[in-house]
C-alpha positions, 0 to 999 in steps of 0.5 A, spaced: 523 767 330 529 771 333 533 769 339 537 773 344 543 770 341 540 773 334 539 780 338 546 780 340 549 778 334 545 784 331 547 789 336 555 787 335 554 788 328 552 795 329 557 801 327 554 806 332 560 811 330 557 811 323 550 811 325 552 817 329 556 821 323 550 820 319 545 823 324 550 829 324 550 830 317 543 830 316 542 835 321 548 839 320 544 845 319 540 845 325 547 843 329 550 849 326 545 854 327 545 852 335 552 855 334 552 861 329 545 863 330 543 861 337 549 863 341 553 868 336 547 872 333 542 872 338 546 871 345 552 874 343 556 868 346 562 863 345 561 856 346 564 857 353 558 862 355 563 868 354 560 875 351 563 876 344 565 883 345 567 884 338 560 881 335 553 884 335 547 883 332 545 890 333 550 892 327 546 890 322 543 897 321 549 899 320 551 894 314 544 896 311 545 903 311 553 902 309 555 895 306 562 894 309 565 892 302 568 898 298 568 897 290 574 892 291 570 888 295 575 889 301 572 889 308 572 896 311 574 897 318 569 899 323 570 900 330 563 897 332 562 889 333 562 884 327 555 881 324 555 874 321 550 876 316 554 882 313 556 878 307 554 871 309 560 867 306 562 865 313 555 864 316 553 860 310 560 856 310 559 853 317 559 846 317 560 840 322 565 835 322 567 829 327 573 826 329 573 820 333 567 821 338 567 829 338 563 833 334 566 840 331 564 846 328 568 850 323 567 855 317 571 856 311 578 858 312 577 866 311 571 866 315 574 862 321 580 866 321 576 872 321 572 870 327 577 867 331 581 874 331 574 877 333 571 872 338 577 867 340 577 860 338 571 858 343 567 862 338 566 855 334 563 850 338 557 849 343 555 851 350 554 845 354 546 847 354 546 846 346 551 840 347 545 837 351 540 839 345 544 836 340 546 829 344 539 828 347 534 832 342 537 830 335 542 824 336 539 820 341 532 819 338 535 818 331 540 813 334 535 809 338 530 809 332 536 807 327 538 801 332 531 799 333 530 798 325 537 794 324 536 789 330 528 788 329 
């Protein structure tokens, strides 16, 4: 039979940071979709909620009609807003990483540079509402369940 002392020992042995990193890793696509799909593609906003004037999903029709790469694979210059779905390289390169207790979102270096040039550094990251989703709808329930399994 377990005692309160046993429970305390079990709790002290937990590595919450490691458990949280595992949860973030296993839910990476859901988390990055809050940034790349919900915020950028659907709402056209950055992590501060500001409009991304150089980005719009409405430009997809233009791509479908005349793809943005010429024969050398170089991007054509457009005066209309950008769309992550045009090439997919930046879009599918989105990933999460953690430093300390902070969660970050980025993409491959070429895509990162392009997106920052066109949307500013706040294009990566989550709005406060999406931070709440990640914290309370993704991480917290799974963390509580992982802790429960480890201490019981």
